[in-house]
N, CA, C and O atoms as a GROMACS GRO file, in nm:
protein
  552
    1MET      N    1   8.454  11.160  10.749
    1MET     CA    2   8.478  11.004  10.684
    1MET      C    3   8.470  11.013  10.543
    1MET      O    4   8.403  11.075  10.460
    2ASN      N    5   8.643  10.855  10.548
    2ASN     CA    6   8.675  10.875  10.380
    2ASN      C    7   8.742  10.958  10.308
    2ASN      O    8   8.758  10.985  10.189
    3THR      N    9   8.796  11.012  10.472
    3THR     CA   10   8.928  11.127  10.511
    3THR      C   11   9.097  11.136  10.517
    3THR      O   12   9.181  11.224  10.538
    4ALA      N   13   9.094  10.975  10.483
    4ALA     CA   14   9.317  10.976  10.492
    4ALA      C   15   9.335  10.988  10.424
    4ALA      O   16   9.451  10.952  10.404
    5SER      N   17   9.272  11.039  10.309
    5SER     CA   18   9.431  11.050  10.205
    5SER      C   19   9.422  11.278  10.287
    5SER      O   20   9.521  11.349  10.274
    6GLN      N   21   9.331  11.315  10.335
    6GLN     CA   22   9.396  11.501  10.379
    6GLN      C   23   9.513  11.439  10.471
    6GLN      O   24   9.627  11.485  10.475
    7ASP      N   25   9.472  11.337  10.539
    7ASP     CA   26   9.621  11.317  10.637
    7ASP      C   27   9.694  11.131  10.669
    7ASP      O   28   9.706  11.088  10.784
    8LEU      N   29   9.719  11.078  10.589
    8LEU     CA   30   9.726  10.962  10.594
    8LEU      C   31   9.829  10.912  10.665
    8LEU      O   32   9.834  10.789  10.678
    9ALA      N   33   9.956  11.014  10.741
    9ALA     CA   34  10.017  10.984  10.829
    9ALA      C   35   9.931  10.983  10.978
    9ALA      O   36   9.978  10.935  11.081
   10HIS      N   37   9.835  11.028  10.969
   10HIS     CA   38   9.824  11.066  11.121
   10HIS      C   39   9.682  10.951  11.089
   10HIS      O   40   9.626  10.940  11.198
   11HIS      N   41   9.608  10.869  10.987
   11HIS     CA   42   9.537  10.779  11.028
   11HIS      C   43   9.610  10.646  10.970
   11HIS      O   44   9.553  10.537  10.970
   12LEU      N   45   9.742  10.663  10.921
   12LEU     CA   46   9.797  10.492  10.913
   12LEU      C   47   9.782  10.519  11.052
   12LEU      O   48   9.694  10.440  11.087
   13SER      N   49   9.822  10.592  11.164
   13SER     CA   50   9.943  10.624  11.289
   13SER      C   51   9.764  10.501  11.392
   13SER      O   52   9.768  10.410  11.476
   14LEU      N   53   9.641  10.574  11.319
   14LEU     CA   54   9.547  10.551  11.390
   14LEU      C   55   9.477  10.375  11.417
   14LEU      O   56   9.452  10.306  11.516
   15LEU      N   57   9.471  10.365  11.325
   15LEU     CA   58   9.430  10.210  11.230
   15LEU      C   59   9.615  10.147  11.246
   15LEU      O   60   9.629  10.036  11.194
   16GLN      N   61   9.671  10.172  11.274
   16GLN     CA   62   9.812  10.054  11.333
   16GLN      C   63   9.782   9.997  11.481
   16GLN      O   64   9.795   9.883  11.526
   17GLN      N   65   9.732  10.127  11.546
   17GLN     CA   66   9.714  10.120  11.700
   17GLN      C   67   9.578  10.050  11.712
   17GLN      O   68   9.578   9.953  11.788
   18LYS      N   69   9.434  10.088  11.636
   18LYS     CA   70   9.351  10.011  11.647
   18LYS      C   71   9.415   9.834  11.608
   18LYS      O   72   9.366   9.736  11.664
   19LEU      N   73   9.480   9.828  11.548
   19LEU     CA   74   9.501   9.656  11.444
   19LEU      C   75   9.579   9.619  11.586
   19LEU      O   76   9.554   9.509  11.636
   20GLU      N   77   9.672   9.706  11.651
   20GLU     CA   78   9.718   9.680  11.748
   20GLU      C   79   9.683   9.640  11.909
   20GLU      O   80   9.763   9.590  11.988
   21HIS      N   81   9.548   9.672  11.934
   21HIS     CA   82   9.485   9.648  12.029
   21HIS      C   83   9.496   9.557  12.117
   21HIS      O   84   9.510   9.515  12.003
   22ALA      N   85   9.509   9.438  12.247
   22ALA     CA   86   9.532   9.275  12.261
   22ALA      C   87   9.369   9.265  12.260
   22ALA      O   88   9.352   9.199  12.362
   23THR      N   89   9.224   9.293  12.202
   23THR     CA   90   9.156   9.197  12.219
   23THR      C   91   9.100   9.248  12.119
   23THR      O   92   9.100   9.174  12.020
   24ASP      N   93   9.029   9.394  12.100
   24ASP     CA   94   8.933   9.468  12.004
   24ASP      C   95   9.013   9.559  11.957
   24ASP      O   96   9.046   9.677  11.972
   25TYR      N   97   9.044   9.416  11.862
   25TYR     CA   98   9.128   9.480  11.688
   25TYR      C   99   9.080   9.478  11.562
   25TYR      O  100   9.133   9.495  11.452
   26ASP      N  101   8.941   9.446  11.608
   26ASP     CA  102   8.762   9.418  11.470
   26ASP      C  103   8.797   9.574  11.433
   26ASP      O  104   8.825   9.599  11.316
   27GLN      N  105   8.796   9.686  11.538
   27GLN     CA  106   8.758   9.770  11.546
   27GLN      C  107   8.873   9.851  11.490
   27GLN      O  108   8.862   9.970  11.518
   28ALA      N  109   8.973   9.823  11.423
   28ALA     CA  110   9.043   9.827  11.282
   28ALA      C  111   8.938   9.826  11.146
   28ALA      O  112   8.902   9.905  11.059
   29LEU      N  113   8.920   9.718  11.175
   29LEU     CA  114   8.844   9.707  10.997
   29LEU      C  115   8.717   9.827  10.986
   29LEU      O  116   8.703   9.918  10.904
   30TYR      N  117   8.623   9.781  11.118
   30TYR     CA  118   8.608   9.890  11.101
   30TYR      C  119   8.599  10.070  11.044
   30TYR      O  120   8.542  10.143  10.963
   31TYR      N  121   8.701  10.069  11.158
   31TYR     CA  122   8.784  10.214  11.114
   31TYR      C  123   8.856  10.225  10.950
   31TYR      O  124   8.831  10.312  10.866
   32PHE      N  125   8.951  10.106  10.939
   32PHE     CA  126   8.966  10.088  10.745
   32PHE      C  127   8.818  10.164  10.685
   32PHE      O  128   8.807  10.274  10.631
   33LEU      N  129   8.717  10.066  10.716
   33LEU     CA  130   8.574  10.124  10.616
   33LEU      C  131   8.527  10.226  10.585
   33LEU      O  132   8.491  10.264  10.474
   34GLU      N  133   8.525  10.307  10.744
   34GLU     CA  134   8.494  10.464  10.782
   34GLU      C  135   8.563  10.525  10.717
   34GLU      O  136   8.497  10.621  10.679
   35GLU      N  137   8.753  10.537  10.640
   35GLU     CA  138   8.885  10.657  10.728
   35GLU      C  139   8.873  10.589  10.500
   35GLU      O  140   8.811  10.654  10.416
   36PHE      N  141   8.912  10.522  10.484
   36PHE     CA  142   8.981  10.482  10.367
   36PHE      C  143   8.890  10.408  10.248
   36PHE      O  144   8.866  10.472  10.146
   37ALA      N  145   8.846  10.286  10.261
   37ALA     CA  146   8.748  10.213  10.125
   37ALA      C  147   8.719  10.285  10.018
   37ALA      O  148   8.738  10.262   9.898
   38GLY      N  149   8.653  10.408  10.094
   38GLY     CA  150   8.560  10.541  10.016
   38GLY      C  151   8.668  10.627   9.943
   38GLY      O  152   8.648  10.665   9.828
   39ASP      N  153   8.817  10.665  10.032
   39ASP     CA  154   8.854  10.762  10.012
   39ASP      C  155   8.904  10.790   9.854
   39ASP      O  156   9.024  10.782   9.881
   40ALA      N  157   8.904  10.814   9.728
   40ALA     CA  158   8.942  10.814   9.629
   40ALA      C  159   9.094  10.812   9.620
   40ALA      O  160   9.181  10.732   9.586
   41GLU      N  161   9.080  10.987   9.687
   41GLU     CA  162   9.230  11.065   9.617
   41GLU      C  163   9.331  10.944   9.742
   41GLU      O  164   9.447  10.982   9.723
   42PHE      N  165   9.335  10.850   9.829
   42PHE     CA  166   9.410  10.751   9.886
   42PHE      C  167   9.435  10.664   9.824
   42PHE      O  168   9.547  10.615   9.838
   43ILE      N  169   9.300  10.578   9.684
   43ILE     CA  170   9.367  10.490   9.631
   43ILE      C  171   9.376  10.542   9.524
   43ILE      O  172   9.368  10.468   9.426
   44LYS      N  173   9.389  10.648   9.510
   44LYS     CA  174   9.483  10.706   9.356
   44LYS      C  175   9.635  10.680   9.372
   44LYS      O  176   9.719  10.654   9.285
   45GLN      N  177   9.650  10.696   9.541
   45GLN     CA  178   9.820  10.690   9.527
   45GLN      C  179   9.913  10.516   9.559
   45GLN      O  180  10.026  10.466   9.560
   46CYS      N  181   9.786  10.485   9.577
   46CYS     CA  182   9.853  10.326   9.631
   46CYS      C  183   9.875  10.266   9.444
   46CYS      O  184   9.799  10.289   9.350
   47ASP      N  185   9.968  10.210   9.445
   47ASP     CA  186  10.010  10.175   9.346
   47ASP      C  187   9.978   9.988   9.351
   47ASP      O  188  10.002   9.931   9.457
   48PRO      N  189   9.922   9.897   9.220
   48PRO     CA  190   9.912   9.753   9.228
   48PRO      C  191  10.025   9.706   9.288
   48PRO      O  192  10.125   9.778   9.280
   49GLU      N  193  10.032   9.591   9.354
   49GLU     CA  194  10.149   9.534   9.384
   49GLU      C  195  10.053   9.316   9.367
   49GLU      O  196   9.937   9.277   9.351
   50GLU      N  197  10.157   9.262   9.379
   50GLU     CA  198  10.132   9.164   9.354
   50GLU      C  199  10.110   9.038   9.430
   50GLU      O  200  10.055   8.932   9.403
   51ALA      N  201  10.180   9.092   9.545
   51ALA     CA  202  10.200   8.999   9.713
   51ALA      C  203  10.173   8.888   9.720
   51ALA      O  204  10.070   8.839   9.768
   52PRO      N  205  10.265   8.832   9.670
   52PRO     CA  206  10.254   8.688   9.620
   52PRO      C  207  10.255   8.630   9.837
   52PRO      O  208  10.158   8.570   9.883
   53HIS      N  209  10.315   8.648   9.881
   53HIS     CA  210  10.381   8.634  10.078
   53HIS      C  211  10.173   8.688  10.135
   53HIS      O  212  10.087   8.604  10.161
   54LEU      N  213  10.162   8.753  10.136
   54LEU     CA  214  10.031   8.756  10.194
   54LEU      C  215   9.914   8.743  10.082
   54LEU      O  216   9.848   8.816  10.156
   55ILE      N  217   9.834   8.720   9.981
   55ILE     CA  218   9.754   8.634   9.952
   55ILE      C  219   9.804   8.430   9.982
   55ILE      O  220   9.722   8.343  10.015
   56ALA      N  221   9.896   8.417   9.967
   56ALA     CA  222   9.918   8.276  10.028
   56ALA      C  223   9.869   8.261  10.231
   56ALA      O  224   9.826   8.164  10.292
   57VAL      N  225   9.895   8.376  10.271
   57VAL     CA  226   9.882   8.363  10.418
   57VAL      C  227   9.763   8.376  10.396
   57VAL      O  228   9.702   8.288  10.456
   58LEU      N  229   9.688   8.451  10.333
   58LEU     CA  230   9.514   8.500  10.361
   58LEU      C  231   9.435   8.339  10.263
   58LEU      O  232   9.346   8.254  10.262
   59THR      N  233   9.507   8.372  10.223
   59THR     CA  234   9.444   8.170  10.156
   59THR      C  235   9.418   8.083  10.278
   59THR      O  236   9.304   8.059  10.319
   60LYS      N  237   9.500   8.049  10.319
   60LYS     CA  238   9.498   8.003  10.442
   60LYS      C  239   9.426   8.069  10.571
   60LYS      O  240   9.375   7.994  10.655
   61ALA      N  241   9.423   8.152  10.580
   61ALA     CA  242   9.349   8.159  10.694
   61ALA      C  243   9.144   8.181  10.642
   61ALA      O  244   9.029   8.150  10.672
   62ALA      N  245   9.216   8.242  10.566
   62ALA     CA  246   9.024   8.212  10.455
   62ALA      C  247   8.980   8.054  10.480
   62ALA      O  248   8.874   8.011  10.527
   63ASN      N  249   9.084   7.990  10.438
   63ASN     CA  250   9.042   7.808  10.442
   63ASN      C  251   8.989   7.764  10.596
   63ASN      O  252   8.877   7.722  10.628
   64LYS      N  253   9.092   7.785  10.672
   64LYS     CA  254   9.057   7.748  10.818
   64LYS      C  255   8.992   7.790  10.850
   64LYS      O  256   8.930   7.711  10.922
   65ALA      N  257   8.895   7.994  10.852
   65ALA     CA  258   8.832   8.030  10.868
   65ALA      C  259   8.691   7.936  10.780
   65ALA      O  260   8.649   7.872  10.876
   66LEU      N  261   8.635   7.909  10.705
   66LEU     CA  262   8.607   7.853  10.636
   66LEU      C  263   8.515   7.683  10.606
   66LEU      O  264   8.419   7.626  10.554
   67ASP      N  265   8.667   7.666  10.707
   67ASP     CA  266   8.702   7.514  10.762
   67ASP      C  267   8.713   7.450  10.596
   67ASP      O  268   8.834   7.445  10.618
   68LYS      N  269   8.706   7.420  10.514
   68LYS     CA  270   8.737   7.402  10.372
   68LYS      C  271   8.822   7.495  10.329
   68LYS      O  272   8.844   7.613  10.357
   69SER      N  273   8.862   7.419  10.259
   69SER     CA  274   8.956   7.440  10.087
   69SER      C  275   8.938   7.465   9.986
   69SER      O  276   8.928   7.375   9.903
   70ALA      N  277   8.924   7.631   9.940
   70ALA     CA  278   8.892   7.759   9.839
   70ALA      C  279   8.967   7.860   9.805
   70ALA      O  280   9.015   7.946   9.877
   71SER      N  281   8.976   7.844   9.676
   71SER     CA  282   9.157   7.981   9.630
   71SER      C  283   9.064   8.077   9.652
   71SER      O  284   8.942   8.088   9.662
   72LEU      N  285   9.168   8.146   9.657
   72LEU     CA  286   9.108   8.353   9.653
   72LEU      C  287   9.039   8.404   9.528
   72LEU      O  288   8.994   8.511   9.569
   73GLU      N  289   9.012   8.396   9.432
   73GLU     CA  290   9.006   8.528   9.370
   73GLU      C  291   8.959   8.638   9.330
   73GLU      O  292   8.864   8.698   9.382
   74GLN      N  293   9.041   8.681   9.207
   74GLN     CA  294   9.004   8.823   9.168
   74GLN      C  295   9.143   8.947   9.298
   74GLN      O  296   9.182   9.059   9.330
   75ALA      N  297   9.149   8.857   9.310
   75ALA     CA  298   9.296   8.873   9.463
   75ALA      C  299   9.367   9.044   9.377
   75ALA      O  300   9.410   9.076   9.267
   76ARG      N  301   9.347   9.099   9.487
   76ARG     CA  302   9.428   9.275   9.451
   76ARG      C  303   9.398   9.246   9.538
   76ARG      O  304   9.317   9.188   9.612
   77ALA      N  305   9.588   9.364   9.502
   77ALA     CA  306   9.684   9.412   9.608
   77ALA      C  307   9.709   9.560   9.576
   77ALA      O  308   9.691   9.587   9.458
   78PHE      N  309   9.765   9.706   9.691
   78PHE     CA  310   9.772   9.754   9.657
   78PHE      C  311   9.858   9.861   9.811
   78PHE      O  312   9.844   9.853   9.933
   79ARG      N  313   9.921   9.927   9.747
   79ARG     CA  314  10.077   9.936   9.875
   79ARG      C  315  10.131  10.097   9.815
   79ARG      O  316  10.161  10.140   9.704
   80LEU      N  317  10.122  10.163   9.972
   80LEU     CA  318  10.203  10.248   9.967
   80LEU      C  319  10.323  10.286  10.029
   80LEU      O  320  10.333  10.317  10.147
   81ALA      N  321  10.419  10.282   9.943
   81ALA     CA  322  10.509  10.202  10.000
   81ALA      C  323  10.579  10.322  10.096
   81ALA      O  324  10.641  10.292  10.198
   82GLN      N  325  10.567  10.426  10.062
   82GLN     CA  326  10.684  10.583  10.178
   82GLN      C  327  10.634  10.469  10.315
   82GLN      O  328  10.726  10.416  10.376
   83PHE      N  329  10.448  10.425  10.369
   83PHE     CA  330  10.420  10.383  10.451
   83PHE      C  331  10.464  10.234  10.503
   83PHE      O  332  10.459  10.204  10.623
   84GLY      N  333  10.509  10.138  10.397
   84GLY     CA  334  10.481   9.985  10.466
   84GLY      C  335  10.407   9.947  10.463
   84GLY      O  336  10.401   9.842  10.526
   85PHE      N  337  10.279   9.994  10.389
   85PHE     CA  338  10.153   9.974  10.370
   85PHE      C  339  10.042   9.906  10.266
   85PHE      O  340   9.968   9.985  10.206
   86THR      N  341  10.023   9.753  10.239
   86THR     CA  342   9.969   9.724  10.146
   86THR      C  343   9.816   9.656  10.219
   86THR      O  344   9.818   9.591  10.324
   87HIS      N  345   9.713   9.681  10.157
   87HIS     CA  346   9.526   9.669  10.150
   87HIS      C  347   9.490   9.603  10.007
   87HIS      O  348   9.543   9.623   9.898
   88GLY      N  349   9.419   9.545  10.032
   88GLY     CA  350   9.359   9.476   9.883
   88GLY      C  351   9.171   9.381   9.930
   88GLY      O  352   9.088   9.404  10.019
   89ASN      N  353   9.178   9.269   9.806
   89ASN     CA  354   9.054   9.239   9.800
   89ASN      C  355   9.061   9.090   9.748
   89ASN      O  356   9.146   9.037   9.676
   90ALA      N  357   8.943   9.035   9.809
   90ALA     CA  358   8.955   8.905   9.673
   90ALA      C  359   8.783   8.850   9.742
   90ALA      O  360   8.715   8.865   9.843
   91ALA      N  361   8.777   8.791   9.625
   91ALA     CA  362   8.670   8.628   9.648
   91ALA      C  363   8.707   8.545   9.644
   91ALA      O  364   8.808   8.506   9.587
   92VAL      N  365   8.596   8.466   9.735
   92VAL     CA  366   8.630   8.330   9.792
   92VAL      C  367   8.508   8.338   9.874
   92VAL      O  368   8.449   8.419   9.945
   93ALA      N  369   8.490   8.168   9.815
   93ALA     CA  370   8.369   8.094   9.797
   93ALA      C  371   8.275   8.172   9.894
   93ALA      O  372   8.244   8.163  10.013
   94GLY      N  373   8.237   8.278   9.757
   94GLY     CA  374   8.083   8.395   9.717
   94GLY      C  375   8.113   8.510   9.874
   94GLY      O  376   8.050   8.615   9.882
   95ARG      N  377   8.161   8.491   9.927
   95ARG     CA  378   8.259   8.620  10.010
   95ARG      C  379   8.289   8.754   9.956
   95ARG      O  380   8.265   8.789   9.841
   96VAL      N  381   8.352   8.838  10.064
   96VAL     CA  382   8.395   8.923   9.966
   96VAL      C  383   8.559   8.900  10.101
   96VAL      O  384   8.529   8.944  10.212
   97LEU      N  385   8.654   8.862  10.096
   97LEU     CA  386   8.798   8.920  10.166
   97LEU      C  387   8.849   9.085  10.164
   97LEU      O  388   8.818   9.138  10.058
   98LEU      N  389   8.896   9.146  10.227
   98LEU     CA  390   8.898   9.311  10.270
   98LEU      C  391   9.064   9.207  10.330
   98LEU      O  392   9.074   9.121  10.417
   99PHE      N  393   9.112   9.233  10.288
   99PHE     CA  394   9.224   9.305  10.457
   99PHE      C  395   9.398   9.394  10.417
   99PHE      O  396   9.445   9.434  10.310
  100PHE      N  397   9.431   9.395  10.502
  100PHE     CA  398   9.545   9.508  10.536
  100PHE      C  399   9.639   9.486  10.552
  100PHE      O  400   9.627   9.364  10.546
  101TYR      N  401   9.758   9.504  10.575
  101TYR     CA  402   9.863   9.465  10.655
  101TYR      C  403   9.960   9.594  10.669
  101TYR      O  404   9.948   9.693  10.596
  102PHE      N  405  10.045   9.582  10.759
  102PHE     CA  406  10.137   9.673  10.797
  102PHE      C  407  10.262   9.648  10.801
  102PHE      O  408  10.280   9.657  10.922
  103ASP      N  409  10.412   9.611  10.735
  103ASP     CA  410  10.538   9.572  10.705
  103ASP      C  411  10.590   9.598  10.890
  103ASP      O  412  10.650   9.508  10.950
  104SER      N  413  10.570   9.679  10.932
  104SER     CA  414  10.650   9.727  11.042
  104SER      C  415  10.582   9.672  11.176
  104SER      O  416  10.620   9.610  11.276
  105LEU      N  417  10.514   9.703  11.148
  105LEU     CA  418  10.507   9.556  11.201
  105LEU      C  419  10.468   9.397  11.196
  105LEU      O  420  10.438   9.313  11.280
  106LYS      N  421  10.480   9.399  11.081
  106LYS     CA  422  10.466   9.221  11.012
  106LYS      C  423  10.272   9.167  11.055
  106LYS      O  424  10.191   9.082  11.018
  107THR      N  425  10.277   9.254  11.129
  107THR     CA  426  10.096   9.187  11.124
  107THR      C  427   9.995   9.260  11.008
  107THR      O  428  10.022   9.363  10.946
  108GLY      N  429   9.880   9.185  10.997
  108GLY     CA  430   9.818   9.222  10.916
  108GLY      C  431   9.620   9.244  10.969
  108GLY      O  432   9.634   9.264  11.090
  109LEU      N  433   9.488   9.248  10.946
  109LEU     CA  434   9.408   9.209  10.937
  109LEU      C  435   9.287   9.143  10.832
  109LEU      O  436   9.262   9.199  10.725
  110MET      N  437   9.239   9.059  10.859
  110MET     CA  438   9.114   8.987  10.675
  110MET      C  439   9.056   8.990  10.716
  110MET      O  440   9.086   8.915  10.809
  111ALA      N  441   8.969   9.022  10.731
  111ALA     CA  442   8.761   9.028  10.709
  111ALA      C  443   8.725   8.891  10.610
  111ALA      O  444   8.799   8.825  10.536
  112LEU      N  445   8.579   8.880  10.640
  112LEU     CA  446   8.512   8.805  10.602
  112LEU      C  447   8.422   8.913  10.583
  112LEU      O  448   8.411   9.019  10.644
  113ILE      N  449   8.354   8.861  10.480
  113ILE     CA  450   8.179   8.961  10.459
  113ILE      C  451   8.135   8.862  10.391
  113ILE      O  452   8.210   8.788  10.328
  114PRO      N  453   7.962   8.847  10.396
  114PRO     CA  454   8.047   8.777  10.584
  114PRO      C  455   8.099   8.635  10.567
  114PRO      O  456   8.155   8.567  10.480
  115GLY      N  457   8.054   8.622  10.690
  115GLY     CA  458   8.139   8.584  10.796
  115GLY      C  459   8.058   8.449  10.801
  115GLY      O  460   7.936   8.458  10.799
  116VAL      N  461   8.144   8.262  10.810
  116VAL     CA  462   8.073   8.241  10.847
  116VAL      C  463   8.007   8.210  10.981
  116VAL      O  464   7.970   8.099  11.020
  117LYS      N  465   7.999   8.318  11.040
  117LYS     CA  466   7.857   8.314  11.222
  117LYS      C  467   7.790   8.402  11.177
  117LYS      O  468   7.674   8.404  11.218
  118GLY      N  469   7.829   8.498  11.087
  118GLY     CA  470   7.766   8.664  11.081
  118GLY      C  471   7.835   8.749  10.969
  118GLY      O  472   7.928   8.725  10.893
  119ALA      N  473   7.749   8.861  10.988
  119ALA     CA  474   7.814   8.967  10.895
  119ALA      C  475   7.980   8.941  10.861
  119ALA      O  476   8.024   8.881  10.763
  120ALA      N  477   8.043   8.992  10.953
  120ALA     CA  478   8.231   8.946  10.955
  120ALA      C  479   8.279   8.893  11.017
  120ALA      O  480   8.254   8.895  11.137
  121GLU      N  481   8.398   8.801  10.949
  121GLU     CA  482   8.423   8.702  11.098
  121GLU      C  483   8.592   8.825  11.055
  121GLU      O  484   8.599   8.875  10.943
  122VAL      N  485   8.693   8.849  11.151
  122VAL     CA  486   8.772   8.915  11.094
  122VAL      C  487   8.888   8.833  11.190
  122VAL      O  488   8.860   8.766  11.289
  123ALA      N  489   9.012   8.854  11.141
  123ALA     CA  490   9.136   8.788  11.241
  123ALA      C  491   9.239   8.847  11.199
  123ALA      O  492   9.226   8.899  11.089
  124ARG      N  493   9.375   8.862  11.267
  124ARG     CA  494   9.448   8.985  11.209
  124ARG      C  495   9.590   8.829  11.230
  124ARG      O  496   9.607   8.733  11.305
  125PHE      N  497   9.631   8.866  11.158
  125PHE     CA  498   9.747   8.740  11.173
  125PHE      C  499   9.905   8.836  11.182
  125PHE      O  500   9.930   8.957  11.188
  126ARG      N  501   9.967   8.742  11.181
  126ARG     CA  502  10.148   8.778  11.176
  126ARG      C  503  10.196   8.707  11.056
  126ARG      O  504  10.153   8.598  11.019
  127LEU      N  505  10.311   8.792  10.984
  127LEU     CA  506  10.420   8.725  10.873
  127LEU      C  507  10.531   8.662  10.929
  127LEU      O  508  10.531   8.736  11.028
  128THR      N  509  10.598   8.610  10.943
  128THR     CA  510  10.704   8.567  10.980
  128THR      C  511  10.791   8.498  10.928
  128THR      O  512  10.748   8.403  10.862
  129GLY      N  513  10.947   8.516  10.937
  129GLY     CA  514  11.094   8.454  10.865
  129GLY      C  515  11.079   8.472  10.712
  129GLY      O  516  11.112   8.585  10.678
  130ASP      N  517  11.020   8.357  10.567
  130ASP     CA  518  11.045   8.438  10.510
  130ASP      C  519  10.980   8.552  10.451
  130ASP      O  520  11.009   8.656  10.393
  131LEU      N  521  10.858   8.476  10.498
  131LEU     CA  522  10.683   8.551  10.443
  131LEU      C  523  10.724   8.677  10.522
  131LEU      O  524  10.640   8.764  10.499
  132ALA      N  525  10.776   8.701  10.567
  132ALA     CA  526  10.770   8.851  10.628
  132ALA      C  527  10.755   8.986  10.527
  132ALA      O  528  10.689   9.090  10.523
  133GLY      N  529  10.854   8.920  10.450
  133GLY     CA  530  10.899   9.048  10.442
  133GLY      C  531  10.925   9.000  10.226
  133GLY      O  532  10.994   8.908  10.180
  134HIS      N  533  10.828   9.119  10.136
  134HIS     CA  534  10.869   9.091  10.057
  134HIS      C  535  10.991   9.113   9.945
  134HIS      O  536  11.039   9.222   9.916
  135PRO      N  537  11.028   8.989   9.890
  135PRO     CA  538  11.189   8.997   9.823
  135PRO      C  539  11.146   9.122   9.728
  135PRO      O  540  11.166   9.219   9.802
  136ARG      N  541  11.107   9.162   9.626
  136ARG     CA  542  11.142   9.290   9.558
  136ARG      C  543  11.128   9.453   9.667
  136ARG      O  544  11.154   9.566   9.625
  137HIS      N  545  11.061   9.405   9.861
  137HIS     CA  546  11.086   9.495   9.879
  137HIS      C  547  11.146   9.510   9.960
  137HIS      O  548  11.140   9.596  10.048
  138ASN      N  549  11.261   9.370   9.930
  138ASN     CA  550  11.432   9.338  10.039
  138ASN      C  551  11.481   9.474   9.972
  138ASN      O  552  11.592   9.520   9.999
   0.00000   0.00000   0.00000
């Protein structure tokens, strides 16, 4: 548990595979929580990131899941540039929002905890067009 920092390339590859699964992509959330979330060495390797493109998409996805308009509060994003990986969290409508995103896939995962219908609501998202890349990283 919480050993992602011991072999980041391996663990990020597994996380990416789980995210790409056709139907069980929610397993990526559980893998992220088990291997990355409590790994202090992993967190130390990440740089703070503004990620306005991700925050905008996450706000839209959260509003759709909640079926109401709400803004993300205390949004924080962190980046591992060498792996093209961004992750973070925010608060929205009294819930915790967790997310991660792979540049190479232009795909990420968002989780609302608690979800509207249960313990967690998980959604996969893709960024396309101008939103797919952060101007600072192009």
